[in-house]
Backbone as numpy.savetxt, mean C-alpha at the origin, in Angstrom:
# Nx Ny Nz CAx CAy CAz Cx Cy Cz
-3.19 5.82 -19.45 -3.53 4.70 -18.60 -4.16 5.23 -17.31
-5.27 4.67 -16.93 -5.95 5.07 -15.70 -5.38 4.29 -14.52
-5.58 4.83 -13.31 -5.13 4.13 -12.11 -5.77 2.76 -12.00
-7.05 2.65 -12.39 -7.76 1.39 -12.27 -7.19 0.31 -13.18
-6.48 0.72 -14.24 -5.90 -0.24 -15.17 -4.61 -0.85 -14.65
-4.01 -0.21 -13.66 -2.73 -0.67 -13.15 -2.94 -1.85 -12.21
-2.24 -2.92 -12.49 -2.26 -4.11 -11.65 -3.67 -4.58 -11.31
-4.48 -4.78 -12.31 -5.78 -5.36 -12.05 -5.57 -6.84 -11.81
-6.42 -7.43 -11.03 -6.26 -8.82 -10.66 -5.88 -8.88 -9.19
-5.49 -10.04 -8.74 -5.14 -10.18 -7.33 -3.69 -10.61 -7.21
-3.09 -10.22 -6.12 -1.71 -10.61 -5.82 -1.72 -11.72 -4.80
-0.85 -12.66 -4.96 -0.71 -13.72 -3.99 -0.04 -13.15 -2.75
-0.43 -13.62 -1.60 0.12 -13.09 -0.36 1.61 -13.38 -0.21
2.11 -14.44 -0.82 3.52 -14.76 -0.68 4.37 -14.15 -1.79
3.77 -13.29 -2.61 4.50 -12.61 -3.66 5.09 -11.33 -3.11
6.35 -11.09 -3.40 7.02 -9.89 -2.94 7.32 -8.98 -4.11
7.16 -7.69 -3.90 7.43 -6.69 -4.93 8.58 -5.81 -4.46
9.34 -5.29 -5.42 10.44 -4.39 -5.09 9.92 -2.96 -4.94
10.75 -2.10 -4.40 10.41 -0.70 -4.26 10.07 -0.09 -5.62
10.85 -0.41 -6.62 10.63 0.12 -7.96 9.31 -0.37 -8.55
8.96 -1.62 -8.31 7.70 -2.16 -8.82 6.50 -1.48 -8.15
6.58 -1.30 -6.85 5.47 -0.64 -6.13 5.37 0.81 -6.57
6.49 1.49 -6.69 6.47 2.89 -7.13 5.85 3.00 -8.52
6.22 2.11 -9.43 5.66 2.14 -10.78 4.16 1.86 -10.76
3.73 0.91 -9.95 2.31 0.57 -9.87 1.49 1.72 -9.29
2.11 2.52 -8.44 1.43 3.66 -7.82 1.62 4.95 -8.60
2.42 4.88 -9.66 2.72 6.04 -10.48 3.36 7.16 -9.65
4.33 6.78 -8.82 5.10 7.75 -8.03 6.58 7.47 -8.24
7.39 8.42 -7.87 8.83 8.23 -7.90 9.24 7.33 -6.74
10.27 6.52 -6.90 10.74 5.71 -5.78 11.06 6.54 -4.53
11.47 7.80 -4.72 11.77 8.66 -3.58 10.54 8.91 -2.70
9.36 8.96 -3.31 8.11 9.12 -2.56 7.94 7.96 -1.59
8.14 6.76 -2.12 7.99 5.55 -1.31 9.07 5.49 -0.23
10.29 5.84 -0.58 11.39 5.83 0.39 11.12 6.79 1.54
10.63 8.00 1.23 10.29 8.96 2.30 9.25 8.39 3.24
8.24 7.74 2.69 7.18 7.17 3.51 7.69 6.00 4.36
8.61 5.23 3.82 9.22 4.14 4.60 10.01 4.72 5.75
10.82 5.75 5.47 11.65 6.37 6.51 10.80 7.01 7.60
9.59 7.45 7.26 8.69 8.04 8.25 7.91 6.97 9.02
8.14 5.70 8.69 7.49 4.60 9.40 6.06 4.34 8.96
5.69 4.77 7.76 4.31 4.65 7.31 4.03 3.33 6.58
5.07 2.50 6.42 4.91 1.18 5.83 5.50 0.15 6.78
4.77 -0.18 7.85 5.33 -1.08 8.87 5.62 -2.49 8.37
4.97 -2.92 7.29 5.17 -4.28 6.81 6.28 -4.40 5.78
6.82 -3.28 5.32 7.92 -3.33 4.35 9.16 -3.84 5.07
9.93 -4.64 4.37 11.16 -5.15 4.98 12.30 -5.06 3.99
13.48 -4.88 4.53 14.67 -4.78 3.72 15.45 -6.08 3.81
15.72 -6.67 2.65 16.49 -7.90 2.58 17.72 -7.63 1.73
18.88 -7.69 2.33 20.15 -7.46 1.63 20.15 -6.11 0.92
19.60 -5.11 1.58 19.60 -3.76 1.03 18.52 -3.48 0.01
17.63 -4.46 -0.21 16.53 -4.28 -1.17 15.21 -4.32 -0.42
14.39 -3.29 -0.62 13.08 -3.26 0.02 12.15 -4.24 -0.65
11.36 -4.94 0.18 10.36 -5.89 -0.32 9.00 -5.50 0.24
7.98 -5.62 -0.62 6.63 -5.26 -0.24 5.67 -6.38 -0.58
4.68 -6.58 0.27 3.64 -7.58 0.00 2.53 -6.94 -0.82
1.59 -7.75 -1.25 0.43 -7.25 -1.95 -0.38 -6.30 -1.09
-0.43 -6.56 0.21 -1.14 -5.67 1.14 -0.45 -4.31 1.19
0.87 -4.30 1.18 1.61 -3.04 1.18 1.38 -2.26 -0.12
1.25 -2.98 -1.23 0.96 -2.31 -2.49 -0.40 -1.62 -2.42
-1.40 -2.31 -1.89 -2.72 -1.71 -1.75 -2.65 -0.49 -0.84
-1.90 -0.59 0.25 -1.73 0.53 1.17 -1.09 1.73 0.45
-0.04 1.46 -0.32 0.65 2.53 -1.04 -0.29 3.22 -2.03
-1.08 2.44 -2.75 -2.01 3.02 -3.71 -3.07 3.86 -3.02
-3.57 3.38 -1.88 -4.56 4.15 -1.13 -3.97 5.45 -0.63
-2.77 5.37 -0.08 -2.13 6.57 0.47 -1.86 7.58 -0.64
-1.38 7.13 -1.76 -1.12 8.03 -2.88 -2.39 8.73 -3.33
-3.46 7.96 -3.43 -4.74 8.52 -3.86 -5.26 9.54 -2.86
-5.15 9.26 -1.57 -5.60 10.20 -0.54 -4.77 11.48 -0.57
-3.47 11.32 -0.72 -2.60 12.50 -0.78 -2.91 13.34 -2.01
-3.16 12.69 -3.12 -3.43 13.41 -4.36 -4.83 14.03 -4.37
-5.84 13.23 -4.07 -7.22 13.70 -4.20 -7.63 14.69 -3.12
-7.13 14.49 -1.91 -7.55 15.33 -0.79 -6.44 16.19 -0.22
-5.28 16.16 -0.89 -4.11 16.90 -0.43 -3.80 16.58 1.03
-3.97 15.31 1.38 -3.72 14.86 2.74 -2.22 14.77 3.00
-1.82 15.11 4.20 -0.43 14.91 4.59 -0.19 13.41 4.73
1.04 12.95 4.56 1.31 11.51 4.59 0.81 10.80 5.85
0.94 11.44 7.00 0.51 10.81 8.25 -1.00 10.57 8.26
-1.76 11.53 7.75 -3.22 11.37 7.69 -3.58 10.29 6.68
-2.91 10.27 5.55 -3.16 9.24 4.55 -2.87 7.86 5.13
-1.81 7.73 5.92 -1.48 6.45 6.54 -2.54 6.05 7.56
-3.04 6.99 8.33 -4.09 6.70 9.31 -5.36 6.21 8.61
-5.76 6.88 7.54 -6.94 6.46 6.79 -6.70 5.08 6.18
-5.50 4.84 5.67 -5.17 3.53 5.11 -5.28 2.45 6.19
-4.83 2.76 7.42 -4.98 1.82 8.55 -6.44 1.47 8.77
-7.29 2.49 8.79 -8.72 2.28 9.02 -9.34 1.46 7.89
-8.97 1.74 6.66 -9.50 0.97 5.53 -9.05 -0.48 5.59
-7.80 -0.72 6.03 -7.31 -2.09 6.18 -8.11 -2.83 7.25
-8.40 -2.15 8.35 -9.21 -2.76 9.41 -10.60 -3.11 8.89
-11.18 -2.21 8.10 -12.50 -2.48 7.53 -12.45 -3.69 6.60
-11.39 -3.81 5.81 -11.23 -4.97 4.93 -11.19 -6.26 5.73
-10.46 -6.25 6.83 -10.33 -7.43 7.69 -11.69 -7.79 8.29
-12.40 -6.79 8.80 -13.72 -7.05 9.40 -14.72 -7.56 8.37
-14.69 -6.99 7.16 -15.59 -7.48 6.11 -15.30 -8.93 5.76
-14.02 -9.28 5.69 -13.64 -10.67 5.39 -14.12 -11.60 6.49
-14.01 -11.16 7.74 -14.48 -11.98 8.85 -16.00 -12.17 8.80
-16.71 -11.13 8.44 -18.17 -11.22 8.34 -18.53 -12.20 7.23
-17.85 -12.13 6.09 -18.13 -13.06 4.99 -17.89 -14.51 5.41
-16.90 -14.71 6.26 -16.60 -16.08 6.73 -17.47 -16.48 7.91
-18.30 -15.55 8.40 -19.16 -15.85 9.53 -18.46 -15.87 10.86
-17.34 -15.17 10.96 -16.55 -15.19 12.19 -16.96 -14.09 13.17
-17.76 -13.14 12.74 -18.13 -12.04 13.64 -19.57 -12.15 14.00
């Protein structure tokens, strides 16, 4: 299975995913995701009753970070910074499409 085959389609913004679901979608161990959460690299992740919850945006962030770490051997902090920049670009592109910029 290729990375592109995983979770094709779009996620609803009000859909929440568990740590295990995000880890499986990114093809990483849950410990990878937990380390990144503990380092503060997933600011939108939240814990509800001891269970981590992630939005579709967080899933995209996790996949980007994993790919950067794997393909470029980037340290997690650098991968998170690049993911931040890519998220900003996504927001700006959406604003341009809506004619807001």
